[in-house]
PAVO-837729 format. One record per residue (C-alpha): x, y, z; residue number from 1; residue in one letter. Coordinates in pm, 1 decimal. Example, Ala and Ser with C-alpha at 12.3 -4.5 7.8 and 13.67 -1.06 7.14 Angstrom:
SITE/x/y/z/num/residu
SITE/1230.0/-450.0/780.0/1/A $
SITE/1367.0/-106.0/714.0/2/S $
END
This chain:
SITE/x/y/z/num/residu
SITE/-841.8/-12535.6/8291.0/1/X $
SITE/-664.2/-12652.4/8603.4/2/X $
SITE/-734.1/-12998.1/8736.6/3/X $
SITE/-599.5/-12898.9/9077.0/4/X $
SITE/-859.2/-12839.9/9347.5/5/X $
SITE/-857.8/-12519.0/9549.3/6/X $
SITE/-731.8/-12567.3/9904.3/7/X $
SITE/-976.1/-12717.4/10152.1/8/X $
SITE/-1079.3/-12501.4/10448.3/9/X $
SITE/-1023.8/-12805.6/10670.0/10/X $
SITE/-660.7/-12864.3/10767.3/11/X $
SITE/-697.6/-13236.7/10688.5/12/X $
SITE/-763.1/-13163.2/10319.4/13/X $
SITE/-1045.0/-13271.3/10089.8/14/X $
SITE/-1245.0/-13588.8/10148.8/15/X $
SITE/-1444.2/-13660.8/9830.9/16/X $
SITE/-1783.0/-13836.3/9832.6/17/X $
SITE/-2046.4/-13901.1/9563.9/18/X $
SITE/-2321.3/-13982.1/9814.9/19/X $
SITE/-2634.7/-13783.0/9737.1/20/X $
SITE/-2505.3/-13661.1/9400.2/21/X $
SITE/-2756.7/-13847.6/9182.6/22/X $
SITE/-2671.4/-14110.1/8924.6/23/X $
SITE/-2782.4/-14463.7/8996.5/24/X $
SITE/-2791.7/-14645.6/9330.7/25/X $
SITE/-2510.5/-14880.8/9228.1/26/X $
SITE/-2280.9/-14596.8/9119.8/27/X $
SITE/-2378.0/-14259.7/9273.0/28/X $
SITE/-2246.2/-13946.8/9107.1/29/X $
SITE/-2178.9/-14114.9/8768.8/30/X $
SITE/-2358.9/-14063.7/8436.9/31/X $
SITE/-2302.3/-14207.4/8089.2/32/X $
SITE/-2285.5/-13928.0/7833.7/33/X $
SITE/-2285.1/-14157.2/7530.1/34/X $
SITE/-2004.5/-14350.6/7365.9/35/X $
SITE/-1722.9/-14388.7/7614.0/36/X $
SITE/-1775.8/-14049.1/7781.3/37/X $
SITE/-1864.2/-14046.7/8150.9/38/X $
SITE/-1950.0/-13760.8/8387.7/39/X $
SITE/-1865.0/-13777.2/8757.7/40/X $
SITE/-1982.7/-13549.7/9038.9/41/X $
SITE/-1851.6/-13548.1/9396.2/42/X $
SITE/-1833.1/-13307.0/9687.8/43/X $
SITE/-1590.7/-13254.3/9972.4/44/X $
SITE/-1752.5/-13368.1/10296.7/45/X $
SITE/-1542.1/-13115.5/10487.2/46/X $
SITE/-1575.9/-12786.5/10295.6/47/X $
SITE/-1855.4/-12860.5/10044.7/48/X $
SITE/-1651.0/-12787.5/9729.6/49/X $
SITE/-1807.9/-12964.1/9426.9/50/X $
SITE/-1589.5/-13144.8/9171.2/51/X $
SITE/-1734.1/-13227.9/8827.8/52/X $
SITE/-1529.6/-13440.6/8590.5/53/X $
SITE/-1600.4/-13516.7/8225.6/54/X $
SITE/-1394.9/-13819.8/8116.9/55/X $
SITE/-1390.3/-13850.5/7737.8/56/X $
SITE/-1286.0/-14215.1/7727.5/57/X $
SITE/-1131.8/-14365.6/7413.8/58/X $
SITE/-1373.5/-14217.2/7159.8/59/X $
SITE/-1255.1/-13857.9/7139.9/60/X $
SITE/-1159.0/-13601.1/6882.9/61/X $
SITE/-792.5/-13506.2/6834.8/62/X $
SITE/-681.5/-13270.1/7110.7/63/X $
SITE/-990.8/-13335.5/7320.1/64/X $
SITE/-916.5/-13420.3/7681.6/65/X $
SITE/-1083.6/-13478.0/8012.5/66/X $
SITE/-1223.8/-13176.2/8198.0/67/X $
SITE/-1240.3/-13106.3/8569.9/68/X $
SITE/-1430.2/-12812.1/8718.0/69/X $
SITE/-1467.9/-12700.7/9078.9/70/X $
SITE/-1755.1/-12491.6/9215.0/71/X $
SITE/-1810.5/-12348.5/9563.6/72/X $
SITE/-2023.6/-12526.6/9820.0/73/X $
SITE/-2395.1/-12540.0/9753.8/74/X $
SITE/-2637.2/-12372.2/9992.6/75/X $
END
């Protein structure tokens, strides 16, 4: 899985924001998944691309790493 974002349709590049992505008011776009694992969700304010990151933290199995996924803009 590539952690590199597809190119932004805006010539200025991606501008990531977690506003409106859920989570709690103090930390939008962030969820605790148990242990030291956190999930993050953000979107590009210019093209709408969604970035979801799963950060495994320190409690992980051998060979297990962080994951980043990109999905097209939501309707």
